[in-house]
Each structure stands twice: as structure tokens, then as C-alpha cells.
C-alpha positions, 0 to 999 in steps of 0.5 A, a space after each residue: 641088662 641090656 634086655 631090650 626093655 629100655 635104655 641102660 643107664 649111661 655107660 660112663 655115669 657111676 650109676 651104670 656101674 652100681 646096675 651092672 652088680 645088680 641082680 634082676 627081679 624075676 619077671 621085671 626086666 627093667 628092675 633089679 636088686 643089689 644087696 650093699 654094705 652100709 658104706 655102699 648104701 650111701 655111695 650108690 644112693 648118691 651116684 643115683 642122685 647125681 644122675 637126676 635118679 628119683 628115691 621112689 621108695 624106702 621101707 624095711 623087711 623083717 621077713 628074713 628071720 636072721 637079717 632086719 633089711 632096709 630097701 630103697 627103690 630108686 628110679 632112674 632114667 629110662 624107667 629103670 628101678 634099683 633096689 638096694 639092700 642094706 642088711 643093718 647089723 646092729 638094729 640098735 644103731 641108726 642106719 644112715 639115712 638118705 634125707 641129704 640126697 632125697 628129701 622125700 626120704 625123711 617122712 618114709 624113714 620115720 614111718 619106717 621106724 614107727 613100723 619097723 623099729 629101725 632107726 635112721 640118723 635123720 634128725 627129725 625124730 618125731 613119730 609119723 604114723 604113731 600118733 601115740 595109737 598104740 604104745 610107744 616102742 611098740 613096732 607092728 612090723 618088727 621081726 617076731 619076737 622083736 615087736 616091742 622095744 626093751 623096757 616097752 611098757 603096754 600103757 594105753 596111749 593117750 594123745 601125743 603133743 606133736 612138736 610143729 615147727 613155729 615161726 615167729 615175728 612181727 604180726 606172724 600168727 598159725 591157722 590150724 586147719 583139720 584134722 577133722 574135714 567138713 568134706 568127706 575126705 580123710 583126716 590130715 592136719 594142715 598148720 599154717 604160719 601166715 602174715 596178714 593173708 600171705 602164707 609163710 609156711 605150711 606143715 602137715 600132719 597126716 596118718 590119723 587113719 593108720 589102717 595097719 595094710 602092711 601087717 594085714 597083707 602078712 596075713 593073707 595068702 599070696 592068692 588073695 593079696 590083690 583084693 587088698 592091693 586093690 583097696 590101698 587107696 580106692 581111686 587108684 585100684 586097677 594101679 595097686 592091684 595090677 602092680 600087686 599081681 605083677 610081683 606075684 606073676 613074676 615070682 611064679 614065672 607066668 605071663 598073662 594072655 594077650 587079652 587079660 594085657 589089653 583088658 588090664 591097660 583098658 581099665 587102667 586108662 578108663 580109672 584114668 578118665 574117671 580120675 580126671 573128670 572128677 578132679 576137673 569138675 572139683 577143681 572148677 567148683 574150687 574156682 567158684 565155677 559150680 558149671 564145671 563141677 555139674 558138667 564133669 560130674 554129670 560126664 563121670 556119671 555117664 562113664 561110670 554107667 558105661 563101665 558098670 554096663 560093659 564090665 560089671 563094676 563101676 570103679 573096678 576094685 576087682 577088674 585085675 586078678 592073679 594070672 589074668 582079668 577078672 572082668 571081660 568085655 563082649 561086642 555089646 560093652 565094648 559099643 558102649 564104651 566106645 560111645 561113651 568115651 567119644 561123647 567124653 573126649 568131645 564134651 570135655 574140649 568144648 569145656 576146657 575152651 570154657 574153662 580157658 576163656 572164662 576170666 574168673 577161672 584163669 585168674 585163680 588158676 594162673 600162678 596158683 600154687 607154683 612149682 618151678 621145673 628146679 625145685 620140683 627136681 630137687 624135691 622129687 615130684 613125680 607123677 602127674 605133678 611132676 610132669 606139669 613141672 618139667 619132669 617128664 617121667 610116664 612108665 608107660 612110655 619110659 618103659 613100657 610093659 605090655 601092651 603099652 609097648 604096642 600101643 606106644 602112648 603119648 607122653 604129656 608134660 608142661 614146665 609153668 607147674 601153677 594150677 592152670 599147668 596142672 589143670 591143662 596137663 589133665 585135659 592132655 591126659 583126658 584126651 590121650 587116654 580116650 584115645 588110648 581106650 578106643 585103640 584097646 576097645 577095637 584091637 582086643 586080642 581073642 583067647 583067654 582072659 586068665 592063666 592058672 598061677 602054678 600052686 607053688 610060688 618059690 620063695 623071693 622077692 617079686 616087685 610090681 610097678 604101674 603108672 596110675 593116673 596120680 603116678 606110680 604105683 609100686 608093690 614090693 612082695 616077698 613069698 614065704 614059699 608056702 604060698 603066703 605073704 611074708 612081707 608086701 609093701 605098697 608104695 603111692 607117689 603121694 609120699 613124695 608130693 605131699 611135702 611139696 605141696 608145702 612149698 607150693 602154697 608158700 606166697 599164696 594166700 590161704 584161700 586158695 590152698 584148697 584149690 592148690 590142693 585139689 590141684 595135686 589131688 594127693 591120697 591120704 589113703 595111699 600112704 597111711 598104711 
């Protein structure tokens, strides 16, 4: 697959041999699929781990009536994505889990079992998404006719007694927080084991508002799925809708017009900037610096109003559509956005100086919630949080898609891995995105903003992978050949990063948790599918 879209894995490494056996995924020159046996499943995953690869996603599929398949998407150096596919011969026998190679696999495997009924040999058998919200033994994404296990009793579900890990010892006590929170955020339960004020252990339990998104995808036509993808996690609407359209366009064999690609990139960078502005204000507020919240909230609102004036939408939920862009930007809108972005860059640079010179803010940020580069690598920390801990992956740079190869964005990164680093990285990326937006506005090519997809999209597997503001947003899409979605699995990088938050809080005090949590700003909705 030496196609010029990124470097192949080093030829003298075991993972290179597996990569050469894989077949390209249509429309995704940097992604490939590899059907494997049970032994090869572990061998290939082990080779990827040895080459510092990361597990990006793990899910099951029953879209093919004759087989139940477990898939693992492995992110390799150079932005390559290798999708392993293991057809499980006997669903009653647990398949080999990847939790010993990639710690993030455990929750993915538990969720896959809740939804699809395929069990791994992971010793953690606790449910992850079910929450007793549907009868035990019922698997919503299992093969047709096998949604319920033999002997399953369809009785009304009752609240379950989740087996949290207990920490015992002199002076140890628990502080439960949530799942209902005082703010307008989605529910999540955090159970702290502490001595005095120092945290010994945090255990999360998420998935309280399981929305059935993956099942809902299977009720939609291929041409409609982008709208649902944009609503997987509202703060990443552009990232997920672009990933969906990228997968669909790969299956259809079409390339969007240059103007549409530039408009998509414009929307993605605007989404990145608006989220960074919101987070920087909220982080100032969590450090007791309400001035920062007021100033960044004002900047974000000014940007949203400029987006409304220029693109017709504040949050760009329908900006990316199959075959192109659902928005356009004329001369007047371009001028409005350009002025606003220049003002945002200037004001945020001044606010950065204030944050860095404020003794109280520095005291709260520095050293809090630290994740060392070594721990980040071992746990698979990814995206913005990973780049603040020495994990320098950014798909816009490592494996650029149109128009990012032409734009050549700057990769930002730090190594300290604390709240201060995650704040500083937001400031760096905000400025870099503002410069990108100015270039996109100045260089928007002329021409159409959409191309019509063919009336029949062939049966097959497509993949979309976009570097959103939080990190990679992935869509794995299967077409039934008749215009409908056979299976669609979205993956938000919060799956990898939520478990790392449990480590980041250890040794900190409980009152610092809101600050540390906000510095990651992970999605509840994005993994609660």
C-alpha cells in the first residue's frame, strides 16, 4: 500500500508483514482490512502493540448472516489503520480478548458483549452498557433471530447491584459522585476511595443514557446516516458527520469537489476553536477565576454568531452531507468570519498571558492530574489529552486527507501531562486553527459544493477517520447493497481516555477532580451508543 498517503510500517517489523497481507478499504488509502484466524488475531495485535500501535476501536458485527465477526481497528505509525476481522466460529465459546495488550480493550469488549452477545475471555464480566435497562440475555445488535440467548427470560429489568472495586484499610472511605450531577451534563457515576482528602482510587461507571444509536443506524438509508452521525456527540458534529460521509463516499467511489473539501475543513477547524474557547473558560472557572469564564464565553458567543451569519448554523450539525458540503460561504460571510477569527486569536493570546501570570490559576493547574508520557503510552491515551502527554499523533499531519495535505497544519504537543499542559495545548491549537481558518477563507476554490452519489452503493465495508478537536472520530460503515445501512459503528476517542482519568486523579485531592475532569473534557454521549 505504498500509495504516497503516508509511510508504510517499518519493513523490518512484524507488523509490516501483517500490513502487506491486508487489502485496502475503498476510499481509504491509509486503511486496510485483514481477515484472521483466532491465533492470528492475537499475533497481529501483539505485533501492533510491539510497534507502539494503539487500539482505536473494537466492536462486533452480525451484518453478514453466516458469521459473527469481532473487529479491532489498530492505529499504527504514519496514521495507518489496520482492521483485524475474526469470524467467531462458536459464539458460545469466548474469543481471545485484547485487554492484556491494550488496557482500553476491556470496556469495549464488555460493551460489545452487552450489545452483540459475543463474549471475550476478559475476566471482568460486569455489564458496561446494559445497566439492567433491558432483560439479561437480550443483545440488541446480535444476528437476527439470536437477539436473545437461549433461556433468556423477558422480564421487566430491575436496578442492578454493580460490583464496584472496594479499597479497604485504616482511614479509607468512599465518596460517591453522580450519576445525577448539578450541572447540565450527562450522567456518570464516579466512586472515589480516599484517605483524608487524597484519592487512592477512582472507579467510573458510565452508560446511563444508552440511546440505541448503533441500532438506530440499521433502520436508516445510507443517504440519511450522516444526520445521526452528527448527533452522536454534539460537540463533535463535524468530525463524526465527515467520518460518516468519508466512509460512504469510499463505498460509492466518489471524490468530493475541492470547494466542498475546503468547506468541510473550515467547519472542522471552527468546531475545534469553539470547543477550545469553551473549555478554556470553564477551566478558568474551575480554578476559581470567573473572569476567564466571562471572557472566553464572550469570545465563543461572538464566534458562534459569526458562524451563523456566514454559514447559517451555529453548531454545524448539518454542515457535512454525502458528496460535499451542506453550507457555503460567500464573500460577505468570508469577511465576517475572517474578522472574528482574527479577533479571537488576538484576544485569546492576551488571555493566555493573564492565565499564565495569575498565581492562583498557576497553583491549581500545575501538577494536577498528571499523566506521564510512559503511562499515556501504556494506557493508549489519544487525541488532545495524549498530545499533552508526549503522544504526538495528529491525523491531520500524520495521514492528511484533502485538503490537509495542501494546508500542512502544524502539530502541537507537550510532555508534562498535567492540567497546565492540557490548557497550554488548547491555547497552542487554538492559535494554529485560527491561522488555518484564515488560510481556508482566503483560498476557498471556486466550483460546486456537492457531487451526486450513484443511485446504487455496492455492498461492502467503508471506513471514515477524522481528527476531531478531541481526537480521532471513526465510523465503520457496512452497506447492504440495497441503499440501507447494514451496520454502523461510531467510535469516539473518549473510550480510550476515560480509563486514564482514573489514573490521573490518584494522589490528588477530591476538590481537584472537576478541574482535572474538565481538562480532559471527555464525551459521555460519544461512547454511550
